[in-house]
C-alpha positions in Angstrom: -36.1 9.5 -10.5 -34.0 9.3 -13.7 -30.4 10.3 -12.9 -29.8 11.9 -16.2 -27.0 9.4 -16.9 -29.4 6.8 -18.3 -29.4 8.5 -21.7 -28.2 5.6 -23.9 -24.6 6.7 -24.0 -22.2 4.2 -22.4 -20.1 5.8 -19.7 -16.4 5.5 -20.6 -15.0 2.6 -18.7 -18.3 0.7 -18.5 -17.3 -1.7 -21.2 -14.1 -2.6 -19.3 -16.0 -3.0 -16.0 -18.5 -5.4 -17.7 -15.7 -7.4 -19.3 -13.9 -7.7 -16.0 -16.9 -8.8 -14.1 -18.2 -11.2 -16.7 -18.0 -14.9 -16.1 -17.3 -16.5 -19.4 -18.9 -20.0 -19.4 -16.6 -21.0 -22.3 -13.2 -19.5 -21.8 -10.8 -19.5 -24.7 -8.8 -22.7 -25.1 -5.2 -22.6 -24.0 -2.9 -21.4 -26.7 -0.3 -23.6 -28.4 3.1 -23.3 -26.8 5.2 -20.5 -28.3 8.6 -21.7 -29.5 10.0 -18.3 -28.6 8.9 -18.6 -25.0 11.6 -17.9 -22.4 9.8 -20.0 -19.7 11.0 -23.5 -18.8 8.6 -26.2 -17.7 9.7 -25.6 -14.1 8.9 -21.8 -14.5 5.5 -22.7 -15.7 4.8 -25.1 -12.9 6.0 -22.6 -10.3 3.7 -19.9 -11.7 0.7 -22.2 -11.9 1.3 -23.4 -8.3 1.3 -19.8 -7.0 -1.6 -18.4 -9.1 -3.7 -21.2 -10.4 -6.2 -20.0 -12.9 -4.9 -16.5 -12.6 -2.0 -17.2 -15.0 -2.3 -18.1 -18.6 0.6 -19.3 -20.8 1.4 -18.3 -24.4 -1.6 -16.0 -24.2 -2.4 -13.9 -27.3 -2.2 -10.3 -26.1 -4.7 -9.2 -28.8 -7.4 -10.6 -26.4 -6.3 -8.1 -23.7 -6.0 -4.8 -25.5 -8.7 -2.5 -27.0 -6.7 -2.3 -30.2 -7.1 -6.1 -30.6 -3.5 -6.4 -31.7 -0.6 -8.3 -30.2 1.5 -11.4 -30.1 1.7 -13.9 -27.3 2.9 -13.3 -23.7 4.9 -16.2 -22.3 2.7 -15.8 -19.3 -0.1 -13.4 -18.5 -0.6 -13.2 -14.7 -3.5 -11.4 -13.0 -3.1 -11.7 -9.3 -6.2 -10.9 -7.3 -4.6 -9.2 -4.3 -1.7 -6.9 -3.5 -0.1 -9.7 -1.4 -0.4 -12.1 -4.4 1.2 -9.5 -6.6 4.1 -9.2 -4.1 4.5 -13.0 -4.0 4.5 -13.1 -7.8 7.3 -10.5 -8.1 9.4 -12.3 -5.5 8.9 -15.6 -7.5 9.9 -13.9 -10.8 13.0 -12.4 -9.2 14.1 -15.7 -7.7 13.7 -17.4 -11.1 15.2 -14.6 -13.1 12.0 -14.0 -15.1 11.4 -10.7 -16.8 8.3 -8.8 -15.7 6.2 -6.4 -17.8 3.4 -4.5 -15.9 0.2 -3.5 -17.8 -3.1 -1.9 -16.9 -6.4 -2.6 -18.6 -5.0 -2.6 -22.1 -6.9 0.5 -23.3 -3.7 2.5 -24.1 -1.4 -0.4 -25.1 0.1 -1.7 -28.4 1.8 -5.1 -28.2 4.2 -5.9 -30.9 3.6 -9.0 -33.1 6.3 -11.1 -31.5 4.7 -10.8 -28.1 6.3 -10.4 -24.7 8.9 -12.6 -23.2 8.7 -13.4 -19.5 5.7 -12.6 -17.3 3.2 -9.9 -18.2 1.5 -8.7 -14.9 -2.0 -7.4 -15.3 -3.9 -5.5 -12.7 -7.5 -6.3 -13.9 -8.2 -8.5 -10.9 -7.2 -5.8 -8.3 -10.7 -4.5 -7.8 -10.9 -3.1 -4.3 -12.8 0.2 -3.9 -13.6 1.7 -0.5 -14.5 5.1 1.1 -11.8 6.8 3.2 -13.4 9.2 5.6 -15.9 11.8 4.3 -14.2 12.7 1.0 -11.6 10.0 0.2 -11.5 6.9 -1.9 -9.1 4.0 -1.7 -9.0 2.5 -5.2 -7.1 -0.6 -6.4 -5.4 -0.4 -9.8 -7.8 -2.6 -11.7 -10.9 -0.6 -10.9 -12.3 1.1 -14.1 -12.5 4.9 -14.3 -16.2 4.5 -14.9 -16.7 2.7 -11.6 -14.8 5.4 -9.7 -16.9 8.1 -11.3 -20.2 6.2 -10.5 -19.0 5.8 -6.9 -18.2 9.5 -6.6 -21.6 10.5 -8.0 -23.4 8.2 -5.6 -21.6 9.9 -2.7 -22.0 13.5 -4.0 -18.3 13.9 -4.4 -16.7 15.9 -7.2 -13.3 16.4 -8.7 -13.4 13.4 -11.0 -16.0 14.5 -13.5 -13.2 14.3 -16.1 -13.3 10.5 -15.8 -16.4 10.6 -17.9 -14.1 10.9 -20.9 -11.3 8.7 -19.8 -11.3 4.9 -20.6 -9.3 2.2 -18.9 -8.3 1.5 -15.3 -7.1 3.7 -12.5 -3.6 2.0 -12.4 -2.8 2.8 -16.0 -4.5 6.2 -15.7 -2.2 7.2 -12.9 1.0 6.3 -14.8 0.0 8.5 -17.7 -1.9 11.1 -15.6 -5.0 10.5 -17.6 -7.5 13.3 -18.0 -9.5 15.6 -20.2 -10.1 19.4 -20.5 -12.0 19.1 -17.1 -9.0 17.8 -15.1 -6.4 15.1 -14.6 -5.8 12.4 -12.0 -3.0 14.5 -10.5 -5.7 16.9 -9.3 -7.3 14.3 -7.0 -4.5 11.9 -6.1 -3.2 11.9 -2.5 -0.9 8.9 -2.6 0.0 6.1 -5.0 1.1 2.6 -3.8 3.3 0.4 -6.0 5.0 -3.0 -5.8 8.7 -2.7 -6.6 9.3 -5.5 -9.0 13.0 -5.9 -7.9 12.0 -7.3 -4.5 8.2 -7.3 -4.1 8.3 -4.4 -1.5 5.5 -1.9 -1.3 6.3 1.8 -2.0 4.0 4.6 -1.1 4.4 8.1 -2.7 2.6 11.3 -2.1 1.4 13.4 -4.9 4.5 15.5 -5.2 6.8 12.5 -5.3 4.8 11.1 -8.3 5.8 14.2 -10.3 2.8 14.2 -12.5 3.1 16.0 -15.9 0.8 16.2 -18.9 0.1 12.6 -19.9 2.9 11.3 -17.7 4.5 10.8 -14.3 7.7 9.8 -12.6 6.2 6.5 -11.4 9.0 4.1 -12.3 8.5 1.5 -15.1 10.0 -1.2 -12.8 7.2 -0.8 -10.3 3.6 -1.9 -10.6 0.8 0.5 -9.5 -1.5 -1.4 -7.2 -3.6 1.3 -5.5 -4.2 4.9 -4.9 -5.8 7.2 -2.3 -7.9 9.9 -3.9 -9.2 13.1 -2.2 -12.4 14.4 -3.6 -14.6 17.5 -2.8 -18.2 17.6 -1.9 -20.4 18.5 -4.8 -24.1 17.8 -5.4 -24.7 15.1 -8.0 -27.2 17.4 -9.7 -24.4 19.8 -10.5 -22.0 17.1 -11.8 -24.4 15.2 -14.1 -24.8 17.9 -16.8 -21.0 18.4 -16.9 -20.4 14.7 -17.3 -23.2 14.3 -19.8 -21.7 17.1 -22.0 -18.3 15.5 -21.9 -19.7 12.1 -22.9 -21.7 13.7 -25.7 -18.6 15.5 -27.0 -16.7 12.2 -27.0 -19.6 10.4 -28.6 -19.9 13.0 -31.4 -16.2 13.4 -32.2 -14.6 10.0 -31.9 -14.6 6.9 -34.1 -17.1 4.1 -33.5 -17.1 0.4 -34.1 -13.4 0.1 -34.7 -10.7 -1.2 -32.4 -8.7 1.6 -30.9 -6.6 2.9 -28.1 -8.0 6.4 -28.0 -5.6 9.2 -28.8 -2.4 7.8 -30.4 -0.2 11.0 -29.9 0.1 13.5 -27.1 -0.9 17.0 -27.8 2.1 19.2 -28.3 2.3 22.3 -26.1 -0.3 24.8 -27.3 -1.5 22.6 -30.1 -3.7 19.6 -30.9 -2.1 16.6 -32.5 -5.3 15.8 -34.4 -5.3 19.3 -36.0 -1.7 18.9 -37.2 -2.4 15.5 -38.7 -5.5 16.6 -40.4 -3.8 19.7 -41.9 -1.3 17.2 -43.5 -4.4 15.6 -45.2 -3.6 12.2 -43.6 -7.1 11.3 -42.6 -7.9 7.9 -44.2 -4.3 7.0 -44.7 -3.8 3.3 -44.2 -1.2 0.5 -43.9 -3.1 -2.7 -44.1 -6.0 -2.5 -41.7 -4.3 0.3 -39.6 -6.0 3.6 -40.5 -5.8 7.2 -39.6 -9.5 7.6 -38.6 -11.6 9.8 -40.9 -13.5 10.8 -37.8 -10.6 12.0 -35.6 -7.1 12.3 -37.0 -5.4 11.5 -33.7 -7.0 8.1 -33.5 -5.0 5.5 -35.5 -7.4 2.5 -35.4 -7.6 -1.1 -36.3 -10.3 -1.7 -38.9 -10.1 -5.5 -38.7 -6.9 -7.5 -39.0 -4.2 -4.9 -38.5 -0.8 -6.2 -37.2 1.4 -4.2 -34.8 3.8 -3.8 -37.7 1.1 -2.1 -39.7 0.2 0.3 -37.0 3.8 1.1 -36.2 4.5 1.8 -39.9 1.5 4.1 -40.0 2.6 5.9 -36.8 6.1 6.5 -38.4 4.5 7.8 -41.6 2.3 10.2 -39.7 5.1 11.5 -37.5 7.4 12.0 -40.5 4.8 14.0 -42.4 3.9 16.2 -39.4 7.6 16.9 -38.7 8.1 17.8 -42.4 5.1 20.1 -42.7 4.9 21.6 -39.2 8.4 21.1 -37.7 6.8 19.3 -34.8 7.8 15.8 -33.5 4.7 14.0 -32.2 5.2 12.0 -29.0 3.3 8.8 -28.5 0.5 8.6 -25.9 0.0 4.9 -26.6 2.4 2.6 -24.8 4.3 0.1 -27.0 5.7 -3.2 -25.5 7.0 -6.5 -26.8 9.3 -7.6 -29.6 8.9 -7.8 -33.4 
């Protein structure tokens, strides 16, 4: 029987799931050594000995963000287990290496100068298991689309909103990702992190995470590695129309065939950032290939070869104009890392 989800619209998160599971027969050639790198030859040897192929050096971060923008990371490490993540943190601490945690790169802008030290990605943390009748144990690299599909198959509701949320669970928890249907805070029982200062595991309950609109109190010097979610029984037949409507709304309203990070700004209280930007007649405004999308004013997109400097200049221009016209200071939803 057709599930109702085989309607030609890609479930948000599916493209990240496919990319993570793909086995590229011809991986990109190693990048040339970056003269700005903070890593010594001994640092590189130690990281390679610990992680093998799970670490890449002088890696262009444009390959790892949906914006397709970003300079080189001295090292991009993607450990495949929580224990390997802890060992990596301990090694970096012992060697005095800076660490920068990231998720799936769907809400990330990396500056043109790249990132010094070790960028730790969670893409390879892909464990997903049932916990009792209504719970899920989800590692940070699992896509939101995969979580939703698992819940649908088990007739478990509460995560229908994930039909409109790209990226991975780890990044989603940090920003309390969601839509008008709900947020991750609504279904999160506990969040497990690795404390980068010493590699120790920290487990917080929902209250300790202090979730807020598009944010949380999860510390930036900890790496989210897993979460326990608590769902509620709900027939798949009830959920599918809700999810399909959300997906159709996203499909109809949002830009297509351009590199993007989704919404660039958070919605101010009682307002919509897109409406404020559109009222300033900023749709179509560009700096280089960075453009305020004509389809959705809160999507600042990369139409081809935009640099981080272009997008940051456009962000500053939009914020200044909205503040001038509306008296509202827009806050970024996209995370910015790295150096110029």
